[in-house]
C-alpha positions as CSV (number, residue, x, y, z in Angstrom):
1,M,-60.9,203.0,40.6
2,L,-59.1,202.7,37.3
3,H,-57.4,199.3,36.6
4,V,-55.1,199.3,33.6
5,I,-54.2,195.9,32.4
6,T,-51.0,195.6,30.4
7,G,-49.1,192.8,28.9
8,P,-48.2,191.2,25.5
9,P,-50.8,189.8,23.2
10,A,-52.2,186.4,24.3
11,A,-50.9,186.9,27.9
12,G,-54.4,186.6,29.5
13,K,-55.4,190.2,29.9
14,S,-59.0,189.6,29.0
15,S,-59.1,186.5,31.2
16,Y,-57.7,188.5,34.1
17,I,-60.6,191.0,33.7
18,R,-63.2,188.2,33.4
19,A,-61.8,186.8,36.7
20,H,-61.8,190.2,38.6
21,A,-64.4,192.6,37.2
22,K,-67.9,192.6,38.5
23,P,-71.0,192.9,36.4
24,A,-71.4,196.6,37.3
25,D,-67.8,197.5,36.3
26,I,-66.9,199.1,33.0
27,V,-64.5,197.1,30.8
28,I,-62.8,198.8,27.8
29,D,-61.2,196.1,25.7
30,L,-60.3,197.0,22.1
31,D,-60.7,193.4,20.9
32,L,-64.2,193.1,22.4
33,M,-65.2,196.5,21.0
34,A,-64.0,195.5,17.5
35,L,-65.9,192.2,17.7
36,A,-69.0,194.0,18.8
37,M,-68.8,196.4,15.9
38,A,-67.8,193.8,13.3
39,G,-70.2,191.9,11.2
40,P,-71.4,188.4,12.1
41,G,-68.7,185.7,12.1
42,A,-65.8,188.2,12.3
43,D,-62.4,186.9,13.6
44,H,-61.8,187.8,17.2
45,H,-58.4,189.3,16.6
46,A,-58.1,190.2,12.9
47,H,-59.9,193.4,11.8
48,G,-59.7,195.7,8.9
49,D,-58.3,199.3,8.9
50,V,-61.7,201.1,8.7
51,L,-63.2,199.1,11.5
52,M,-60.2,199.7,13.7
53,K,-60.3,203.4,13.0
54,V,-63.9,203.5,14.2
55,V,-63.1,201.3,17.2
56,H,-60.2,203.4,18.3
57,R,-62.4,206.5,18.2
58,A,-65.1,204.8,20.2
59,R,-62.5,203.6,22.7
60,F,-61.2,207.2,23.1
61,A,-64.7,208.4,23.8
62,A,-65.4,205.6,26.2
63,L,-62.2,206.2,28.1
64,N,-63.0,210.0,28.4
65,E,-66.5,209.3,29.7
66,A,-65.4,206.4,32.0
67,Y,-62.8,208.7,33.7
68,Q,-65.6,210.9,34.9
69,H,-67.0,208.0,37.0
70,L,-64.0,206.6,38.7
71,D,-65.2,207.7,42.1
72,T,-68.3,205.4,41.8
73,T,-67.4,202.7,39.3
74,D,-64.4,200.4,38.7
75,V,-63.1,200.8,35.2
76,Y,-60.9,198.1,33.6
77,V,-58.9,199.1,30.6
78,I,-56.7,196.9,28.5
79,H,-53.7,198.8,27.2
80,T,-51.0,196.4,25.9
81,Q,-48.1,198.8,26.0
82,P,-48.9,202.3,27.3
83,S,-46.7,205.1,26.2
84,A,-45.0,207.4,28.7
85,K,-47.7,210.0,28.1
86,A,-50.4,207.5,28.8
87,L,-48.7,206.3,32.0
88,V,-48.5,209.9,33.3
89,K,-52.2,210.2,32.8
90,Y,-52.9,206.9,34.4
91,R,-50.8,207.9,37.4
92,R,-52.6,211.2,37.7
93,L,-55.9,209.2,37.7
94,K,-54.4,207.0,40.5
95,A,-54.8,203.9,38.4
96,R,-53.8,200.5,39.5
97,I,-51.5,199.2,36.7
98,I,-51.4,195.4,36.4
99,T,-49.0,193.6,34.1
100,V,-50.1,190.1,33.0
101,D,-47.2,188.2,31.7
102,P,-47.0,184.4,31.9
103,G,-43.6,184.5,30.1
104,E,-42.4,184.9,26.5
105,A,-42.4,181.2,25.7
106,I,-46.0,180.7,26.8
107,V,-47.1,183.9,25.0
108,M,-45.5,182.8,21.8
109,Q,-47.1,179.3,22.1
110,R,-50.5,181.0,22.6
111,I,-50.0,183.3,19.6
112,E,-49.1,180.3,17.5
113,A,-52.2,178.4,18.5
114,M,-54.8,181.2,18.8
115,R,-53.8,184.5,17.1
116,Q,-52.8,186.0,13.8
117,P,-49.1,185.6,12.9
118,G,-48.6,189.4,13.1
119,M,-49.1,189.2,16.8
120,R,-45.6,187.6,17.2
121,A,-44.1,190.9,16.2
122,V,-46.2,192.8,18.7
123,A,-45.2,190.4,21.5
124,T,-41.6,190.6,20.5
125,R,-41.7,194.5,20.7
126,W,-43.4,194.2,24.1
127,Y,-40.7,192.0,25.4
128,R,-37.8,194.1,23.9
129,A,-39.2,197.2,25.5
130,R,-39.2,195.5,28.9
131,R,-35.7,194.0,28.7
132,G,-33.5,195.3,31.5
133,K,-36.4,196.5,33.6
134,S,-37.5,194.8,36.7
135,R,-40.2,192.2,36.2
136,S,-43.4,193.1,38.0
137,A,-45.3,190.5,36.0
138,M,-47.8,188.1,37.2
139,P,-46.2,184.7,36.6
140,Q,-48.9,182.2,35.6
141,A,-48.5,179.1,33.5
142,S,-52.0,179.0,32.3
143,R,-55.1,181.1,32.0
144,Q,-56.4,179.7,35.3
145,W,-56.7,182.4,37.9
């Protein structure tokens, strides 16, 4: 089965996967892929343009291959803010879409403490896109699952 984990930066998407995925599952996490492809000592969330270009292509290839194995393997994909086109594809693949959102105040606190300042803008865009829509978020005050 395909599990698509969405939510703003610093919401706890990776933590959700660590709590739910099994060792035999496939996890496609752009941050982890970038970290694996970066040189020693690289920041966990700040990567250069060339590295990210390589990582995005690797992610695309990994997704396409993983989709071929959904009948036998659980696949977890982090997709912060899927486009309408991506959501159509996920629905066609019968994905379970999970939104991790502890709330804007908590996310902004986490970004301030643990992320690059540019992530505030990404989180703001994520929340603006959701304004007026029903909240199907997972309310959690901390990263404890």
